[in-house]
N, CA, C and O atoms as CSV, one atom per row, in Angstrom:
chain,resi,resn,atom,element,x,y,z
A,1,MET,N,N,3.636,-11.810,-14.480
A,1,MET,CA,C,2.870,-11.200,-13.674
A,1,MET,C,C,2.370,-10.856,-12.088
A,1,MET,O,O,1.571,-10.116,-11.515
A,2,ILE,N,N,3.279,-11.790,-11.800
A,2,ILE,CA,C,3.356,-12.417,-10.241
A,2,ILE,C,C,4.071,-11.443,-9.600
A,2,ILE,O,O,3.641,-11.093,-8.501
A,3,PHE,N,N,5.125,-10.887,-10.052
A,3,PHE,CA,C,6.019,-10.139,-9.489
A,3,PHE,C,C,6.045,-8.516,-9.901
A,3,PHE,O,O,6.874,-7.696,-9.507
A,4,LEU,N,N,4.878,-8.265,-10.830
A,4,LEU,CA,C,4.711,-7.121,-11.181
A,4,LEU,C,C,2.666,-6.737,-9.608
A,4,LEU,O,O,2.115,-5.868,-8.932
A,5,GLU,N,N,2.586,-7.941,-9.947
A,5,GLU,CA,C,1.764,-7.806,-8.969
A,5,GLU,C,C,2.251,-7.526,-7.173
A,5,GLU,O,O,1.602,-7.062,-6.235
A,6,ALA,N,N,3.409,-7.954,-7.247
A,6,ALA,CA,C,3.823,-8.183,-5.579
A,6,ALA,C,C,4.664,-6.634,-5.353
A,6,ALA,O,O,5.062,-6.241,-4.256
A,7,THR,N,N,4.828,-5.843,-6.722
A,7,THR,CA,C,5.660,-4.889,-6.727
A,7,THR,C,C,4.376,-3.854,-6.160
A,7,THR,O,O,4.541,-3.084,-5.214
A,8,ILE,N,N,3.238,-3.969,-6.822
A,8,ILE,CA,C,2.690,-2.938,-6.044
A,8,ILE,C,C,1.655,-3.277,-4.726
A,8,ILE,O,O,1.288,-2.618,-3.753
A,9,LYS,N,N,1.478,-4.175,-5.048
A,9,LYS,CA,C,0.635,-4.310,-3.216
A,9,LYS,C,C,2.178,-3.787,-2.399
A,9,LYS,O,O,2.058,-2.908,-1.545
A,10,GLU,N,N,3.364,-4.257,-2.642
A,10,GLU,CA,C,4.654,-3.395,-1.867
A,10,GLU,C,C,4.279,-2.546,-1.865
A,10,GLU,O,O,3.974,-2.021,-0.794
A,11,THR,N,N,4.093,-1.955,-2.984
A,11,THR,CA,C,3.944,-0.101,-2.954
A,11,THR,C,C,2.118,0.572,-1.842
A,11,THR,O,O,1.847,1.615,-1.248
A,12,LEU,N,N,1.366,-0.716,-2.097
A,12,LEU,CA,C,0.321,-0.375,-0.882
A,12,LEU,C,C,0.417,-0.349,0.130
A,12,LEU,O,O,-0.404,0.264,0.813
A,13,ARG,N,N,1.428,-0.982,0.651
A,13,ARG,CA,C,1.887,-1.412,1.691
A,13,ARG,C,C,2.664,-0.425,2.422
A,13,ARG,O,O,2.257,-0.271,3.573
A,14,THR,N,N,3.746,0.347,2.067
A,14,THR,CA,C,4.318,1.415,2.180
A,14,THR,C,C,3.011,2.630,1.821
A,14,THR,O,O,2.541,3.310,2.734
A,15,LEU,N,N,2.613,2.745,0.613
A,15,LEU,CA,C,1.676,4.026,0.698
A,15,LEU,C,C,0.166,3.606,0.554
A,15,LEU,O,O,-0.361,3.662,-0.557
A,16,PRO,N,N,-0.490,3.213,1.584
A,16,PRO,CA,C,-1.845,3.261,1.510
A,16,PRO,C,C,-2.327,3.801,0.416
A,16,PRO,O,O,-1.453,4.345,-0.259
A,17,PRO,N,N,-3.916,3.885,-0.226
A,17,PRO,CA,C,-4.424,4.986,-1.451
A,17,PRO,C,C,-4.920,5.793,-0.040
A,17,PRO,O,O,-4.785,7.010,-0.168
A,18,SER,N,N,-5.514,5.342,1.391
A,18,SER,CA,C,-6.436,6.015,2.041
A,18,SER,C,C,-5.350,5.979,3.832
A,18,SER,O,O,-5.284,5.148,4.737
A,19,PRO,N,N,-4.825,7.055,3.648
A,19,PRO,CA,C,-4.311,6.511,5.314
A,19,PRO,C,C,-5.151,6.572,6.349
A,19,PRO,O,O,-4.604,6.613,7.450
A,20,THR,N,N,-6.313,6.590,6.326
A,20,THR,CA,C,-7.285,6.608,7.605
A,20,THR,C,C,-8.258,5.893,6.986
A,20,THR,O,O,-8.448,5.871,5.770
A,21,ALA,N,N,-9.172,5.027,8.211
A,21,ALA,CA,C,-10.303,4.640,7.962
A,21,ALA,C,C,-11.440,4.226,9.393
A,21,ALA,O,O,-11.100,3.287,10.112
A,22,SER,N,N,-12.706,4.959,9.699
A,22,SER,CA,C,-13.313,5.486,10.540
A,22,SER,C,C,-13.965,4.051,10.873
A,22,SER,O,O,-13.744,3.084,10.145
A,23,ARG,N,N,-14.841,3.965,12.102
A,23,ARG,CA,C,-15.643,3.180,11.812
A,23,ARG,C,C,-16.388,3.338,13.254
A,23,ARG,O,O,-15.756,3.356,14.310
A,24,ARG,N,N,-17.564,3.433,13.186
A,24,ARG,CA,C,-18.965,4.120,14.159
A,24,ARG,C,C,-19.178,2.617,14.959
A,24,ARG,O,O,-19.612,1.577,14.462
A,25,LEU,N,N,-18.674,2.885,16.526
A,25,LEU,CA,C,-19.123,1.365,16.873
A,25,LEU,C,C,-20.579,1.447,17.168
A,25,LEU,O,O,-21.181,2.521,17.148
A,26,THR,N,N,-21.351,-0.113,17.543
A,26,THR,CA,C,-23.000,0.062,17.594
A,26,THR,C,C,-22.736,-0.824,18.684
A,26,THR,O,O,-23.573,-1.723,18.773
A,27,GLN,N,N,-21.823,-0.844,19.543
A,27,GLN,CA,C,-21.799,-1.674,20.103
A,27,GLN,C,C,-20.835,-1.529,21.201
A,27,GLN,O,O,-19.807,-2.041,20.759
A,28,SER,N,N,-20.544,-0.988,22.733
A,28,SER,CA,C,-19.555,-1.172,23.890
A,28,SER,C,C,-18.667,-2.141,23.778
A,28,SER,O,O,-19.200,-3.213,24.065
A,29,VAL,N,N,-17.117,-2.299,23.380
A,29,VAL,CA,C,-17.055,-3.322,23.056
A,29,VAL,C,C,-15.096,-3.107,24.352
A,29,VAL,O,O,-14.492,-2.061,24.114
A,30,VAL,N,N,-14.584,-3.833,25.200
A,30,VAL,CA,C,-13.269,-3.709,26.073
A,30,VAL,C,C,-12.264,-4.542,25.273
A,30,VAL,O,O,-12.452,-5.757,25.232
A,31,VAL,N,N,-11.236,-4.022,24.645
A,31,VAL,CA,C,-9.580,-4.790,24.076
A,31,VAL,C,C,-8.974,-3.990,25.165
A,31,VAL,O,O,-8.792,-2.857,25.612
A,32,ASP,N,N,-8.735,-5.485,25.351
A,32,ASP,CA,C,-7.165,-4.876,26.263
A,32,ASP,C,C,-7.124,-4.284,27.488
A,32,ASP,O,O,-6.149,-3.691,27.949
A,33,ASP,N,N,-8.304,-4.460,28.078
A,33,ASP,CA,C,-9.026,-3.524,30.004
A,33,ASP,C,C,-9.058,-2.186,29.036
A,33,ASP,O,O,-8.215,-1.370,29.410
A,34,ILE,N,N,-9.634,-1.858,28.164
A,34,ILE,CA,C,-10.117,-0.760,27.436
A,34,ILE,C,C,-11.113,-0.263,27.422
A,34,ILE,O,O,-11.268,-0.240,26.201
A,35,LEU,N,N,-12.032,0.215,27.836
A,35,LEU,CA,C,-13.730,-0.047,26.947
A,35,LEU,C,C,-14.273,1.168,26.083
A,35,LEU,O,O,-14.618,2.277,26.491
A,36,TYR,N,N,-14.258,0.603,24.585
A,36,TYR,CA,C,-14.440,1.421,23.896
A,36,TYR,C,C,-16.037,2.054,23.706
A,36,TYR,O,O,-16.361,1.305,22.785
A,37,ARG,N,N,-17.261,2.909,23.932
A,37,ARG,CA,C,-18.012,3.113,24.475
A,37,ARG,C,C,-18.824,3.331,22.862
A,37,ARG,O,O,-18.488,4.151,22.008
A,38,LYS,N,N,-19.898,2.395,22.777
A,38,LYS,CA,C,-21.197,2.950,21.589
A,38,LYS,C,C,-21.284,4.091,21.655
A,38,LYS,O,O,-21.456,4.920,22.548
A,39,GLY,N,N,-21.077,4.086,20.052
A,39,GLY,CA,C,-21.447,5.178,19.790
A,39,GLY,C,C,-19.777,6.053,19.311
A,39,GLY,O,O,-19.900,6.864,18.393
A,40,TRP,N,N,-18.748,5.932,19.734
A,40,TRP,CA,C,-17.627,6.053,20.042
A,40,TRP,C,C,-17.082,6.306,18.239
A,40,TRP,O,O,-17.598,5.347,17.664
A,41,THR,N,N,-16.495,6.938,17.438
A,41,THR,CA,C,-15.914,6.450,16.322
A,41,THR,C,C,-14.142,6.311,16.860
A,41,THR,O,O,-13.414,6.888,17.668
A,42,LEU,N,N,-14.034,5.329,15.993
A,42,LEU,CA,C,-12.583,5.162,15.933
A,42,LEU,C,C,-11.711,5.225,14.837
A,42,LEU,O,O,-12.230,5.664,13.811
A,43,ILE,N,N,-10.682,4.949,14.779
A,43,ILE,CA,C,-9.419,5.512,13.763
A,43,ILE,C,C,-8.754,4.252,13.486
A,43,ILE,O,O,-8.496,3.575,14.481
A,44,ALA,N,N,-8.356,3.696,12.135
A,44,ALA,CA,C,-7.313,2.847,12.568
A,44,ALA,C,C,-6.491,3.658,11.047
A,44,ALA,O,O,-7.119,4.278,10.189
A,45,GLU,N,N,-5.233,3.470,11.046
A,45,GLU,CA,C,-4.340,3.799,9.340
A,45,GLU,C,C,-3.443,2.746,9.267
A,45,GLU,O,O,-2.642,2.208,10.030
A,46,PRO,N,N,-3.821,2.609,8.100
A,46,PRO,CA,C,-3.275,0.815,7.608
A,46,PRO,C,C,-1.926,0.715,7.574
A,46,PRO,O,O,-1.287,-0.333,7.664
A,47,ARG,N,N,-1.364,2.144,7.403
A,47,ARG,CA,C,0.062,2.068,7.196
A,47,ARG,C,C,0.624,1.785,8.754
A,47,ARG,O,O,1.824,1.529,8.858
A,48,ILE,N,N,-0.209,1.822,9.984
A,48,ILE,CA,C,1.256,1.598,11.056
A,48,ILE,C,C,0.423,-0.538,11.068
A,48,ILE,O,O,1.247,-1.239,11.656
A,49,ALA,N,N,-0.453,-1.146,10.731
A,49,ALA,CA,C,-0.528,-2.224,10.924
A,49,ALA,C,C,0.801,-2.821,9.596
A,49,ALA,O,O,1.465,-3.854,9.684
A,50,HIS,N,N,0.848,-1.899,8.580
A,50,HIS,CA,C,1.877,-3.070,7.986
A,50,HIS,C,C,3.640,-2.624,8.274
A,50,HIS,O,O,4.699,-2.931,7.726
A,51,ILE,N,N,3.258,-1.766,9.408
A,51,ILE,CA,C,4.617,-1.990,9.866
A,51,ILE,C,C,4.857,-2.660,11.028
A,51,ILE,O,O,5.518,-1.972,11.806
A,52,ILE,N,N,4.539,-3.864,11.492
A,52,ILE,CA,C,4.233,-4.483,12.179
A,52,ILE,C,C,5.595,-5.711,12.361
A,52,ILE,O,O,5.191,-6.715,11.774
A,53,PRO,N,N,6.336,-5.856,12.664
A,53,PRO,CA,C,7.237,-6.712,12.846
A,53,PRO,C,C,7.047,-7.822,12.225
A,53,PRO,O,O,7.639,-8.286,11.250
A,54,GLU,N,N,5.608,-8.502,13.253
A,54,GLU,CA,C,5.424,-9.678,13.504
A,54,GLU,C,C,4.975,-10.187,12.364
A,54,GLU,O,O,5.118,-11.368,12.048
A,55,TYR,N,N,4.231,-9.061,11.471
A,55,TYR,CA,C,3.529,-9.487,9.889
A,55,TYR,C,C,4.158,-9.003,9.009
A,55,TYR,O,O,3.749,-9.412,7.922
A,56,PHE,N,N,5.025,-8.271,8.925
A,56,PHE,CA,C,5.943,-8.153,7.978
A,56,PHE,C,C,7.435,-7.497,7.919
A,56,PHE,O,O,7.879,-6.351,7.845
A,57,GLU,N,N,8.184,-9.297,8.014
A,57,GLU,CA,C,9.480,-8.874,8.456
A,57,GLU,C,C,10.587,-7.944,7.647
A,57,GLU,O,O,10.919,-8.183,6.486
A,58,GLN,N,N,10.942,-7.194,8.187
A,58,GLN,CA,C,11.743,-5.846,7.812
A,58,GLN,C,C,11.494,-4.745,7.168
A,58,GLN,O,O,12.227,-3.965,6.559
A,59,PRO,N,N,9.666,-4.785,7.502
A,59,PRO,CA,C,8.997,-3.158,7.607
A,59,PRO,C,C,9.466,-2.454,7.221
A,59,PRO,O,O,8.595,-2.080,6.436
A,60,ASP,N,N,10.342,-1.752,7.045
A,60,ASP,CA,C,10.677,-0.192,6.594
A,60,ASP,C,C,11.839,-0.211,5.279
A,60,ASP,O,O,12.626,0.628,4.842
A,61,LYS,N,N,11.456,-1.797,4.865
A,61,LYS,CA,C,12.230,-2.029,3.694
A,61,LYS,C,C,11.259,-2.297,2.495
A,61,LYS,O,O,10.207,-2.934,2.529
A,62,PHE,N,N,11.873,-1.638,1.372
A,62,PHE,CA,C,10.981,-2.491,-0.024
A,62,PHE,C,C,10.877,-3.834,-0.037
A,62,PHE,O,O,11.875,-4.545,0.085
A,63,GLU,N,N,9.780,-4.271,-0.172
A,63,GLU,CA,C,10.653,-5.815,-0.546
A,63,GLU,C,C,9.538,-6.461,-1.006
A,63,GLU,O,O,8.711,-6.802,-0.161
A,64,PRO,N,N,9.296,-6.746,-2.357
A,64,PRO,CA,C,8.422,-7.035,-3.382
A,64,PRO,C,C,8.105,-8.405,-3.108
A,64,PRO,O,O,7.020,-8.849,-3.484
A,65,GLU,N,N,9.167,-9.337,-2.315
A,65,GLU,CA,C,9.268,-10.098,-2.592
A,65,GLU,C,C,8.865,-10.994,-1.430
A,65,GLU,O,O,9.240,-12.166,-1.476
A,66,ARG,N,N,8.183,-10.600,-0.449
A,66,ARG,CA,C,7.559,-10.480,0.640
A,66,ARG,C,C,5.967,-11.089,-0.046
A,66,ARG,O,O,5.230,-11.896,0.521
A,67,PHE,N,N,5.730,-10.457,-1.370
A,67,PHE,CA,C,4.199,-10.750,-0.985
A,67,PHE,C,C,4.381,-12.405,-2.317
A,67,PHE,O,O,3.350,-13.076,-2.369
A,68,LEU,N,N,5.037,-12.686,-2.819
A,68,LEU,CA,C,5.431,-13.987,-3.651
A,68,LEU,C,C,4.740,-14.591,-2.352
A,68,LEU,O,O,4.668,-14.391,-1.140
A,69,PRO,N,N,4.170,-15.649,-3.565
A,69,PRO,CA,C,3.363,-16.470,-2.674
A,69,PRO,C,C,4.023,-17.767,-1.963
A,69,PRO,O,O,3.437,-18.466,-1.136
A,70,GLU,N,N,5.728,-18.024,-2.562
A,70,GLU,CA,C,6.150,-18.754,-1.054
A,70,GLU,C,C,6.816,-18.027,-0.151
A,70,GLU,O,O,7.774,-18.554,0.415
A,71,ARG,N,N,6.477,-16.795,0.133
A,71,ARG,CA,C,6.823,-16.263,1.466
A,71,ARG,C,C,5.464,-16.153,1.940
A,71,ARG,O,O,5.308,-16.697,3.033
A,72,GLY,N,N,4.610,-15.706,1.534
A,72,GLY,CA,C,3.866,-15.514,2.579
A,72,GLY,C,C,3.023,-14.322,3.242
A,72,GLY,O,O,1.961,-14.445,3.854
A,73,GLU,N,N,3.797,-13.036,2.961
A,73,GLU,CA,C,3.518,-12.205,4.427
A,73,GLU,C,C,2.165,-11.874,3.444
A,73,GLU,O,O,1.922,-12.392,2.354
A,74,GLY,N,N,1.493,-11.019,4.046
A,74,GLY,CA,C,0.404,-10.210,3.999
A,74,GLY,C,C,-0.650,-11.215,3.178
A,74,GLY,O,O,-1.276,-10.938,2.155
A,75,LYS,N,N,-0.656,-12.317,3.843
A,75,LYS,CA,C,-2.087,-12.681,3.309
A,75,LYS,C,C,-3.052,-12.960,4.194
A,75,LYS,O,O,-3.764,-13.888,3.809
A,76,MET,N,N,-3.348,-12.511,5.235
A,76,MET,CA,C,-4.816,-12.874,6.048
A,76,MET,C,C,-5.017,-10.525,6.329
A,76,MET,O,O,-5.040,-9.540,5.592
A,77,TYR,N,N,-5.094,-10.785,7.661
A,77,TYR,CA,C,-6.012,-9.451,8.096
A,77,TYR,C,C,-4.781,-7.948,7.988
A,77,TYR,O,O,-4.967,-6.765,7.702
A,78,GLU,N,N,-3.763,-8.595,8.305
A,78,GLU,CA,C,-2.554,-7.663,8.431
A,78,GLU,C,C,-2.288,-6.651,7.281
A,78,GLU,O,O,-1.686,-5.607,7.535
A,79,PHE,N,N,-2.931,-7.067,5.406
A,79,PHE,CA,C,-2.410,-6.917,4.714
A,79,PHE,C,C,-3.698,-5.646,4.638
A,79,PHE,O,O,-4.740,-6.288,4.506
A,80,ILE,N,N,-3.970,-4.444,4.662
A,80,ILE,CA,C,-5.018,-3.544,4.276
A,80,ILE,C,C,-5.691,-2.600,3.564
A,80,ILE,O,O,-6.840,-2.157,3.567
A,81,PRO,N,N,-4.310,-2.329,2.721
A,81,PRO,CA,C,-4.714,-0.991,1.845
A,81,PRO,C,C,-6.328,-0.794,1.565
A,81,PRO,O,O,-6.687,0.282,2.044
A,82,PHE,N,N,-7.198,-1.370,1.056
A,82,PHE,CA,C,-8.019,-1.031,0.795
A,82,PHE,C,C,-9.295,-1.267,1.929
A,82,PHE,O,O,-10.478,-1.449,1.639
A,83,GLY,N,N,-8.605,-1.201,3.520
A,83,GLY,CA,C,-10.009,-1.404,4.107
A,83,GLY,C,C,-9.543,-3.110,4.069
A,83,GLY,O,O,-8.587,-3.704,3.571
A,84,GLY,N,N,-10.783,-3.550,4.888
A,84,GLY,CA,C,-11.328,-5.197,5.616
A,84,GLY,C,C,-12.506,-4.996,5.941
A,84,GLY,O,O,-13.107,-3.922,5.948
A,85,GLY,N,N,-12.991,-6.340,6.308
A,85,GLY,CA,C,-14.539,-6.825,6.230
A,85,GLY,C,C,-15.326,-6.764,5.294
A,85,GLY,O,O,-15.115,-7.088,4.126
A,86,VAL,N,N,-16.671,-6.172,5.951
A,86,VAL,CA,C,-18.052,-6.080,5.381
A,86,VAL,C,C,-17.487,-4.372,4.336
A,86,VAL,O,O,-17.754,-4.092,3.167
A,87,HIS,N,N,-16.899,-3.788,5.080
A,87,HIS,CA,C,-16.574,-2.086,4.541
A,87,HIS,C,C,-15.514,-1.513,3.929
A,87,HIS,O,O,-15.150,-0.337,3.955
A,88,ALA,N,N,-14.659,-3.246,2.906
A,88,ALA,CA,C,-13.732,-3.052,2.630
A,88,ALA,C,C,-14.006,-2.431,0.833
A,88,ALA,O,O,-15.032,-2.591,0.171
A,89,CYS,N,N,-13.249,-2.008,0.579
A,89,CYS,CA,C,-12.937,-1.197,-0.592
A,89,CYS,C,C,-14.175,-1.989,-2.417
A,89,CYS,O,O,-13.540,-2.700,-3.196
A,90,LEU,N,N,-14.742,-1.888,-2.542
A,90,LEU,CA,C,-14.975,-2.681,-3.469
A,90,LEU,C,C,-14.980,-2.494,-4.426
A,90,LEU,O,O,-15.759,-3.213,-5.051
A,91,GLY,N,N,-14.159,-1.427,-5.290
A,91,GLY,CA,C,-12.886,-1.424,-5.815
A,91,GLY,C,C,-11.848,-1.753,-6.008
A,91,GLY,O,O,-11.083,-1.372,-6.894
A,92,ALA,N,N,-11.640,-2.729,-4.963
A,92,ALA,CA,C,-10.176,-3.425,-4.654
A,92,ALA,C,C,-9.117,-4.042,-5.414
A,92,ALA,O,O,-7.906,-3.845,-5.513
A,93,GLN,N,N,-10.251,-5.149,-6.110
A,93,GLN,CA,C,-9.681,-5.861,-6.976
A,93,GLN,C,C,-9.988,-5.408,-8.263
A,93,GLN,O,O,-9.864,-6.289,-9.113
A,94,MET,N,N,-10.412,-4.128,-8.751
A,94,MET,CA,C,-10.743,-3.454,-10.487
A,94,MET,C,C,-9.188,-2.459,-10.121
A,94,MET,O,O,-8.356,-2.317,-11.017
A,95,ALA,N,N,-9.054,-2.082,-9.273
A,95,ALA,CA,C,-8.188,-0.586,-8.610
A,95,ALA,C,C,-7.105,-1.880,-8.882
A,95,ALA,O,O,-6.363,-1.283,-9.662
A,96,MET,N,N,-6.529,-3.198,-8.775
A,96,MET,CA,C,-5.494,-3.939,-8.474
A,96,MET,C,C,-5.177,-3.639,-10.356
A,96,MET,O,O,-4.314,-2.963,-10.916
A,97,LEU,N,N,-6.655,-4.743,-11.072
A,97,LEU,CA,C,-6.490,-4.853,-12.299
A,97,LEU,C,C,-5.604,-3.825,-13.174
A,97,LEU,O,O,-4.667,-4.079,-13.931
A,98,VAL,N,N,-6.206,-2.549,-12.827
A,98,VAL,CA,C,-5.695,-1.870,-13.233
A,98,VAL,C,C,-4.528,-1.024,-13.733
A,98,VAL,O,O,-4.158,-0.480,-14.773
A,99,SER,N,N,-4.067,-1.215,-12.250
A,99,SER,CA,C,-2.541,-0.937,-12.051
A,99,SER,C,C,-1.726,-1.425,-12.866
A,99,SER,O,O,-1.048,-0.797,-13.680
A,100,LYS,N,N,-1.758,-3.069,-12.613
A,100,LYS,CA,C,-1.508,-4.094,-13.510
A,100,LYS,C,C,-1.122,-4.418,-14.910
A,100,LYS,O,O,-0.225,-4.937,-15.573
A,101,VAL,N,N,-2.652,-3.643,-15.034
A,101,VAL,CA,C,-2.847,-3.034,-16.882
A,101,VAL,C,C,-2.293,-1.344,-16.964
A,101,VAL,O,O,-2.662,-0.880,-18.043
A,102,PHE,N,N,-1.723,-0.582,-16.352
A,102,PHE,CA,C,-1.279,0.656,-16.418
A,102,PHE,C,C,0.225,0.425,-16.200
A,102,PHE,O,O,0.954,0.684,-17.158
A,103,VAL,N,N,0.706,0.036,-15.224
A,103,VAL,CA,C,2.398,0.069,-15.162
A,103,VAL,C,C,2.793,-0.953,-16.337
A,103,VAL,O,O,3.854,-0.903,-16.959
A,104,SER,N,N,1.939,-1.729,-16.503
A,104,SER,CA,C,2.595,-3.151,-17.587
A,104,SER,C,C,2.523,-2.096,-18.913
A,104,SER,O,O,3.517,-2.205,-19.631
A,105,HIS,N,N,1.670,-1.234,-19.308
A,105,HIS,CA,C,2.398,-0.518,-20.292
A,105,HIS,C,C,2.973,0.459,-20.504
A,105,HIS,O,O,3.212,0.787,-21.666
A,106,LEU,N,N,3.486,1.447,-19.118
A,106,LEU,CA,C,4.591,2.398,-19.407
A,106,LEU,C,C,5.783,1.419,-19.174
A,106,LEU,O,O,6.906,1.874,-19.389
A,107,LEU,N,N,5.681,0.309,-18.818
A,107,LEU,CA,C,7.064,-0.331,-18.222
A,107,LEU,C,C,7.437,-0.491,-20.171
A,107,LEU,O,O,8.430,0.119,-20.568
A,108,GLN,N,N,6.580,-1.325,-21.245
A,108,GLN,CA,C,6.554,-1.736,-22.043
A,108,GLN,C,C,7.103,-0.253,-22.858
A,108,GLN,O,O,8.245,-0.345,-23.308
A,109,MET,N,N,6.491,0.902,-23.051
A,109,MET,CA,C,6.768,1.985,-23.653
A,109,MET,C,C,7.918,2.741,-22.931
A,109,MET,O,O,8.657,2.869,-23.907
A,110,PHE,N,N,8.605,3.344,-21.886
A,110,PHE,CA,C,9.516,3.600,-21.091
A,110,PHE,C,C,10.322,3.473,-20.617
A,110,PHE,O,O,10.014,2.738,-19.679
A,111,ASP,N,N,12.224,3.883,-20.510
A,111,ASP,CA,C,13.159,4.026,-20.024
A,111,ASP,C,C,12.994,4.347,-18.782
A,111,ASP,O,O,12.508,5.445,-19.053
A,112,TRP,N,N,12.987,4.336,-18.061
A,112,TRP,CA,C,12.484,4.984,-16.615
A,112,TRP,C,C,14.344,4.758,-15.441
A,112,TRP,O,O,14.856,3.712,-15.041
A,113,GLN,N,N,14.755,6.003,-15.282
A,113,GLN,CA,C,16.105,6.418,-14.929
A,113,GLN,C,C,15.636,7.281,-13.402
A,113,GLN,O,O,14.692,8.032,-13.648
A,114,LEU,N,N,16.035,7.336,-12.038
A,114,LEU,CA,C,15.583,7.475,-11.134
A,114,LEU,C,C,17.182,9.035,-10.796
A,114,LEU,O,O,18.401,9.096,-10.959
A,115,MET,N,N,16.698,9.437,-10.572
A,115,MET,CA,C,17.465,10.495,-10.416
A,115,MET,C,C,17.748,10.714,-9.075
A,115,MET,O,O,17.077,11.524,-8.436
A,116,GLY,N,N,18.746,10.034,-8.521
A,116,GLY,CA,C,19.012,10.100,-7.213
A,116,GLY,C,C,18.421,9.367,-6.193
A,116,GLY,O,O,18.277,8.211,-6.589
A,117,GLU,N,N,17.816,9.584,-4.515
A,117,GLU,CA,C,17.040,8.804,-4.095
A,117,GLU,C,C,15.751,9.983,-3.251
A,117,GLU,O,O,15.713,11.169,-2.923
A,118,PRO,N,N,15.166,9.214,-3.212
A,118,PRO,CA,C,14.004,10.430,-2.986
A,118,PRO,C,C,13.892,10.305,-0.977
A,118,PRO,O,O,13.963,9.210,-0.420
A,119,LYS,N,N,13.723,11.581,-0.219
A,119,LYS,CA,C,13.643,11.421,0.532
A,119,LYS,C,C,12.260,11.754,1.441
A,119,LYS,O,O,11.859,12.887,1.175
A,120,PHE,N,N,11.658,11.257,2.167
A,120,PHE,CA,C,10.431,10.633,2.872
A,120,PHE,C,C,9.748,11.584,4.258
A,120,PHE,O,O,10.247,11.830,5.356
A,121,VAL,N,N,8.712,11.886,3.798
A,121,VAL,CA,C,8.019,12.758,5.479
A,121,VAL,C,C,7.077,11.770,5.535
A,121,VAL,O,O,6.552,11.238,4.557
A,122,GLN,N,N,6.865,11.527,6.699
A,122,GLN,CA,C,6.283,10.688,7.494
A,122,GLN,C,C,5.123,11.260,8.087
A,122,GLN,O,O,4.885,10.288,8.803
A,123,PHE,N,N,4.287,11.993,8.339
A,123,PHE,CA,C,3.391,12.911,8.590
A,123,PHE,C,C,2.783,14.055,7.569
A,123,PHE,O,O,3.683,14.274,6.759
A,124,PRO,N,N,1.715,14.823,7.283
A,124,PRO,CA,C,0.501,13.354,7.928
A,124,PRO,C,C,0.476,11.975,7.575
A,124,PRO,O,O,0.223,10.968,8.236
A,125,ILE,N,N,0.913,12.221,5.946
A,125,ILE,CA,C,0.795,10.809,5.208
A,125,ILE,C,C,1.992,10.380,5.180
A,125,ILE,O,O,2.782,10.694,6.071
A,126,LYS,N,N,2.334,9.599,4.170
A,126,LYS,CA,C,4.216,9.702,4.059
A,126,LYS,C,C,4.166,9.914,2.420
A,126,LYS,O,O,3.109,9.720,1.820
A,127,ARG,N,N,5.047,10.213,1.913
A,127,ARG,CA,C,5.575,11.394,0.952
A,127,ARG,C,C,6.659,11.836,0.334
A,127,ARG,O,O,7.727,11.907,0.942
A,128,ILE,N,N,6.589,12.047,-0.430
A,128,ILE,CA,C,8.812,12.310,-0.576
A,128,ILE,C,C,8.884,13.963,-0.445
A,128,ILE,O,O,8.053,14.401,-1.240
A,129,LYS,N,N,9.319,14.676,0.006
A,129,LYS,CA,C,9.508,15.373,0.827
A,129,LYS,C,C,9.903,16.618,-0.229
A,129,LYS,O,O,9.354,17.718,-0.168
A,130,ASP,N,N,10.878,16.292,-1.147
A,130,ASP,CA,C,11.263,17.869,-1.996
A,130,ASP,C,C,10.597,16.659,-3.837
A,130,ASP,O,O,10.342,15.557,-4.324
A,131,ASN,N,N,10.697,18.178,-4.014
A,131,ASN,CA,C,10.632,17.383,-5.548
A,131,ASN,C,C,11.615,16.185,-6.054
A,131,ASN,O,O,12.831,16.097,-5.882
A,132,TYR,N,N,10.866,15.420,-6.628
A,132,TYR,CA,C,12.035,14.046,-6.812
A,132,TYR,C,C,11.703,13.952,-8.855
A,132,TYR,O,O,10.603,13.923,-9.408
A,133,GLN,N,N,12.759,13.933,-9.355
A,133,GLN,CA,C,12.950,13.593,-10.852
A,133,GLN,C,C,13.018,12.321,-11.183
A,133,GLN,O,O,13.631,11.724,-10.298
A,134,ILE,N,N,12.725,11.704,-11.929
A,134,ILE,CA,C,12.418,10.799,-13.010
A,134,ILE,C,C,12.660,11.133,-14.415
A,134,ILE,O,O,12.088,12.071,-14.970
A,135,GLU,N,N,13.668,10.220,-15.096
A,135,GLU,CA,C,13.717,10.083,-16.299
A,135,GLU,C,C,13.313,9.600,-16.966
A,135,GLU,O,O,13.124,8.403,-16.750
A,136,ILE,N,N,12.939,10.115,-18.107
A,136,ILE,CA,C,11.853,8.542,-18.548
A,136,ILE,C,C,12.060,9.338,-20.371
A,136,ILE,O,O,11.784,10.474,-20.758
A,137,LYS,N,N,12.551,8.338,-20.998
A,137,LYS,CA,C,12.716,8.080,-22.163
A,137,LYS,C,C,11.770,7.086,-23.195
A,137,LYS,O,O,11.654,5.916,-22.833
A,138,SER,N,N,11.205,7.433,-24.248
A,138,SER,CA,C,10.575,6.503,-24.996
A,138,SER,C,C,11.347,5.449,-25.532
A,138,SER,O,O,12.569,5.593,-25.526
A,139,ILE,N,N,10.975,4.667,-25.882
A,139,ILE,CA,C,11.421,2.884,-26.200
A,139,ILE,C,C,11.374,3.169,-27.752
A,139,ILE,O,O,10.311,3.469,-28.295
A,140,ALA,N,N,12.721,3.051,-28.539
A,140,ALA,CA,C,12.901,3.213,-30.047
A,140,ALA,C,C,11.464,2.091,-30.971
A,140,ALA,O,O,11.210,0.938,-30.623
A,141,GLY,N,N,11.086,2.481,-31.582
A,141,GLY,CA,C,10.214,1.846,-31.605
A,141,GLY,C,C,8.852,2.273,-31.343
A,141,GLY,O,O,7.955,1.606,-31.857
A,142,ASN,N,N,8.478,3.509,-30.460
A,142,ASN,CA,C,7.298,3.687,-30.283
A,142,ASN,C,C,7.235,5.304,-30.084
A,142,ASN,O,O,8.193,6.039,-29.843
A,143,ARG,N,N,5.600,5.749,-30.276
A,143,ARG,CA,C,5.727,7.275,-30.677
A,143,ARG,C,C,5.662,8.099,-29.324
A,143,ARG,O,O,4.912,8.162,-28.350
A,144,GLU,N,N,6.803,8.684,-29.752
A,144,GLU,CA,C,7.442,9.783,-28.678
A,144,GLU,C,C,6.624,10.962,-28.148
A,144,GLU,O,O,7.129,11.756,-27.355
């Protein structure tokens, strides 16, 4: 289950469930000599944080191993598919649990064959450009 969790996290790193998060400033603040005034709404995009090479080595590469315990990437504030701090998604742990159960079940029930390489569009959110086909076959002994 460790590699499955790492794969789900890598999927969330490359395709966060929410493309943006916004917060209204309760007080003015200066960051890097720029004044952000009280009342302004700031918008953050998790996907941008997830492609910073200082946090994630080779960020354009899909590499679940980066989330294995021995690698230690994505341990702190840089991995934010569900937001962070006091405003983090309350259902994040439940979503991870349900994802692991669901994917485990699908992998036990079916053989999966990718039909070529997907092409992605980056804006407004990362998604597959055109229809993408996956061949799915029931594993012998399971209901079809």
